N, C-alpha and C positions, 0 to 999 in steps of 0.2 A: 929655445926649449929642446931637450935630448930627445933623439931619435928612439924610438921604440919598435922592435920587429915584432912582426905578426905571430912569430912561436911563442914570444915571452906573453903576447896577450892571449894566445889560445891556453897555453899552459896555465895562466892565472885563472882562467875562466874553467879550466878542466873542459874544454871543447874540443869539438873535430874541427879539422880546419883543410881546406883545399888552395892549392898556389904555394907560391914559394914562401917559406917559412921566414925567409932572411928579409922580406920585402918590409919596409917600415914606415912608419908614420911620425910626423914632427907635430901635427895639430889634430884638431876635432872639427868637423865641420857639417852641416846638412849634408845628405845626401845628394840633392838636386840643386845647383849644378855640380858639387863636391868640387874637391881640388886635389890635385896629384899631391902626392906627400902626405894626405890626411886620412884619418880614420872616420868613418860615418856607420851608420846603421840603418836599416830597411825593417819596418814594422810589419810590411805586407807578408802573405804567405802563399800567394796564388802566381797569377801570371802577370798581375800588375807588379810584383816583386821581380819579376825575372825584366821587365821592360826598363824599369827604375833602375836596377843595376847595372844593365849595360850601358845606359845613357851617362851614368855618374861618372865624373872625373876623379872619385877619390880612389886611391890604392887599396886601402884595407876596408873591409865592411864586415860588419857584423849582421847577420841576418838569420832566420827561422831554420831550424833542422828540417822544418817539412820541404826545404828545397834543394836537398842533397842529391837527388836523383835528375835535377833538372840540369840543361846544359849552361853553363855560365861562364862569362869570360875567363880565359887563362891569364891575361893581362893585369889580373886583380887578384888580391888573397881575400879568401871567405872563410870566416869563422862563422860554426853554427852553432846555435843555442836555443833554447826554448822560450826565452824571454828576451828578445833584441834590445829594447829600451832598458830592461833592466841591466842587462850586461853592460849595454855601453855607458848606461850612467857609472857603475861600478870600475869601469876600464878609466872613465873620464876622470872620476875621482882619485884613483890609485896613480895614475901615469901623467895626466896634462893640467889639470885644475889646481894654480896655485891660490893658496890662502894668503889674503892680502892683510895680517894683521902682525902686529907686536905686541908680546905681552908687557904688560905694564900699565899705567896710568898715564893719560895724555896730560900735559902739562895747562891744560885750560879746563879740564875736568875738577869737579867739587865733591871729594869725598868724605865724609861724614869720619871722623877719627874712629868712631863707634861700629863702624861697619868692617866686614872682613871679607877682604878680595884675596882668592887664591893669587900666588905668585905668578901663574901660568895664565891668568885670566889677561883679557885686554879692555880698559876701559876707553872708549875715544871721545874725541875733542868735546867741550861743552855738556858732558854728561854731568847729571846731578845724583849723587848716590847718599842715601838718607842714612841715619843711624840705625843701629837692629838690621841690618841688611848681610845677608850672606850671599858670596858670589863663587861658585865653585872651579875647579880647576879647568883651564884652556877654554872658557867659557868666553865669548866675545860680545861686547857690548859696544856698538857702534854709535857714532856722534848724534847729540843732543836726544839723548833718552835721559827720560827721569824716572828713578825707582825711589818710592816715597818707604818709609819705615815698615817693619815687620815683613819683610819679602824674603824669601829663600830660595836661591838659584842654584841648581845642581851643576855637574860638568858636563862640558862640551855643548853648551847652550848657545844658541845665537839670538840676539835680539837687535834688530836693524833699527835706522835712524826714527827719530820721533816718538818711538813706543813711550806710552805712559805706564808704569807698572804699580798697583797700588793705591791709586786714588780712591776717594769716598765713593762710595755706592749711591744710588739715586733712591733713597727710601724715604717717605715723609707719610706723616699721620695729621690729618687735619682736625685740629683743635674746635671746641663749639664755636668758635667767633670765626672759623675758617682759615686763621692761621696756619701754615704748615709747619709741623714740628719734626724736626729730623731724628730718623731712628739711629742709634749709634752704630757707628763703624769702627770696631775694634778687634776686627780679625786680621787676616794677613793673606799673603798670596804665596803658594808653594809651587815652583817651576822645577820639574825633576829633568833627571839627566837626558841630554839630545834633543831638547824641544828645540823648536826654530820658531822665532816670532818675527813677522814682517813689518815693514815701516809705517807708522802712525797707528799702531794697534794701540787699543786701551783695555786691561784688564782691572778691573776694580778689584780691591781687597774685600775679604768676607765682611759680614755685620758682624756676628757672633762666632762664625767659624772662620775657616780659610777657603779662598777661591783655588782651586787645585788643578794643576796642566801634568797630567801624566806622562810618563817616559815616551820619547820618541815622537809625540805630537806635532804637528806642523800646521802653525795659522799664519795666513796669507796676511798680505797688507789691509790696511783699512777695516779691520774686524773688531766690534766691542763685546768684550765679554764682561758679564756684569758679576754682581756681588754674589758669592758662595757657588758659583758653577765649577761643576767636576767635567773635565772632559779626559777620556780615557787614553789609553796608549796606543800611539801609533794612528790617532786621528789626524785628518787633513779639513781643515777648515778655511774654506776659500775667501775671497775677498768680498767687503762689503756685507758681511754677515752680522747679524745682530743676535746674541744669545742673552736672553731675560735672566732675572736673578733666579739662584737656585736650580737651574737646569741641569740635569746629568746625561752625558753623551757617554755610550759604551764603547770600548775599545774598538779600535779598527774602522770607526764611522767616516762617511764622509760628506760634508755639507757643502751644498753648491753655491755659487756664485749669489749675493743679495737673499739667500735665505732668511727668514726670521723664525727664531723659537721662542714660545711662550714662556713665562717664568715658569718655575716649578714643574715643569714637563720632564719626562724621562724617554731617551733617545737609547734605543739598546744597541746591543754589538754588532759590528757588521751590517749597519744600516747606508741606505744613501738616501739623503734629502736633497731633492733636485733642486735646480735652480729656480729662485724666487719664491720658492714655497714657503708658505706661510704654516707654521706646525702650532695648532692648539690642541692637542692631545697626544699622550705617549704614545711612542711607537714600539712595537716589538722587534726582536732580534731578528737581523736576516730580511730586512724590508727595504723595498723603496717605496717613497712616499713624494707627490708631486702635486704642483697646483696650491689655489688660494681658495678656501683652505686647504692644507696638504691633504690627501687622500691617497689611500694604498693603491699600488701601481704593480708591485710583483714582490715575489717573496723568492729568498734564497738565492738572491742575485750576487754573483760572484764580483767582487771590487778589483777593478783591472786597472789598466791605464788612466789617468785623468788627462791624457792630452798633452799638448805643449808643442814646442817647437821640432818636428821632426815629419818624416815622410814614411 
């Protein structure tokens, strides 16, 4: 990997820097224990941060600009920003993270002649792409993904292995003798630009309309999205979530691990649904709900970091 000097990183972030602008990084690493020649970040803004930075072996550290006045080691180069985790993510994606895909269709994939796949898209091994499917520019479909008919996928979408897009929804009406009659599933799935879908996610097609995943939404592994659901822009849906039919989730909302949302409920914008919550009622904008059944916990809660592998 090429060496990236701290000055270039600071210029990219338009950030203040202390220490040698020529000190470089060839990789990224956790701040503790850190690595010589690595770029790391520190999320803390108090004395905890100072101790961690002193102990880290990393050469270049992105940290909070609230630490500018604190005595920090001259043997490291520090880059000061408002949101270290966000800045680190941008730098890592710009300079360090390699994209492991090649445009084109893998020789073991099955793609219907009626499907429209952009030349810059990547279709992985053993995928099955049905007719009346559109896949946009620079989208990546990893191995063993099944995409049923009547699915439109935008540009720069990532769908991880084992996902099933466009299967029949679960809807039945009992006849007089108890026989279950399936409700028709003639709709489709629309996945807008820059959506990311985790491994083994199931997104059912709409019954009479479409299931829609709006631009920039991120769906973690093992999530089930039922028919006619609409997930708003830049939502984050974490693993093991179950979303019932015709649920609407507003832009920039966050649904925590193993939460369940009852069919036909409306979740507002900037909502946080807590881990394991069972949502049985509509949730207004800018609200946190937790528990079973889900209850109001707070209002106007700013959605920040989702956690992750950092110190």
